N, C-alpha and C positions, 0 to 999 in steps of 0.2 A: 411534533417537532418538525421543522423544515429540514431539508437535506440538500447538500451539494453532492452530486454523484460524479465519480471519476471512474470510468469503466474500461477494462481491457487494455490497460497501459502496458506496453511491451518493453521488456528490458533483456539484456544479455548479462547474466551473472555467473558467479562461481561458487554457488552454494550446494552443499551436499556432503554426505559422509564418505562417499567413495573418492579415492584419489583422482580418478579420471574426471569426475564432476568438478573437482576443484582445480584441475589442470586445464581441461578443455572448455568448461563452461557450458551453458545451455540457456534456452529462452525461458523467461518467466513472464507471466501476465498477472497484473495486480489491479484489483478493484478497491476503491476507497469510497466510503460514504461518511460524510461529515454531518452530524446533527447539530443544528444551531438555529437561532431565531433570525430569519431573513426578512422580517417585516420592515425593519429600518432601511435596509438596502433597497427593497422593493418600493418603498415610499419615496426615498430620496434619490434613487438612481446614482448612488455614490458608492464606489468600490471600497471606500474606507469603512463602510458599514457591513462588510462581509469578509470573507477570506479569499485571497487570490488563489485560484486553483493553479495558476502558473507557478506560484511559490511552493504550493503543496507538491506539485509534480516534481519540482527540483529536489525537494526533500526525499520523496519516494525514490527518485532516480539515484540519489546518493546511496541510500541503503541497498538498493537492488543491484547497482553496478559497481560501487566502490568498496563497500564493506563485504565481508565474507562470513558466512555462517554455515555450520554443519546442518542445521535444521531450518526449514522454512517457517517453523513455529517461531524461532528466534528472529528471523527476518520480519515477520508480521508484527511481533511484539515491539521491536525497535521502531518500526514505522509508526505504530499507534502511540507509543510513548513520546516520540518526537512531536507528533502533531498536537497531542494534548499539552505538552510543555510549551510549544511555540505559539499556539493560537488559542488564546484565553477565551475566545467566544465559542469555541467548539465544546459542546456539552458531552458528546459521545462520538466515537469513531469506530467504524467497522472496517477491517482490513481483510481482504481475501487474496491469498497468494496461490496461483495455479502453476503447476509444474507439468507441462505437456510432454516433456521428453524424459520423464523419470526413467531410470535404468531398471525397468521392470518388464519382464517378458510377458506379453499379452496385448490385447487390444483395449485401448482406453482413450478417452478424450484428454484427461489430465488427472493428476492427484493434486490435492490442495488442502489448505487450512483456511479457516475463517475465525477471526477473533473480534470481539466487541469489547471496548474499554470505555469507561465513563469517568467523569470527575467524581 
């Protein structure tokens, strides 16, 4: 299956179980992979034969910046469900949410979740 890749999209959101996370907010990075048939778009050079990654970006941005979740699992799930509901040509979606400023003492790059949902 072909893929559209959207990598390391940065957002500032208010997700977390701690009060300070929900009050102060923090950075989140989100990757999205859309699995779909891109042969029609490749042959026709017509955007109507694919998914606009600008529209997907706006959908992801809404969930990352406007909605609020206790868990990044819920953030990822809502993004995946929105994409599958809105873009009928997408057969499968992978969503990876990275939380580089998680309130955990220690040295780490990020904590995150990755989910894959299919029709």
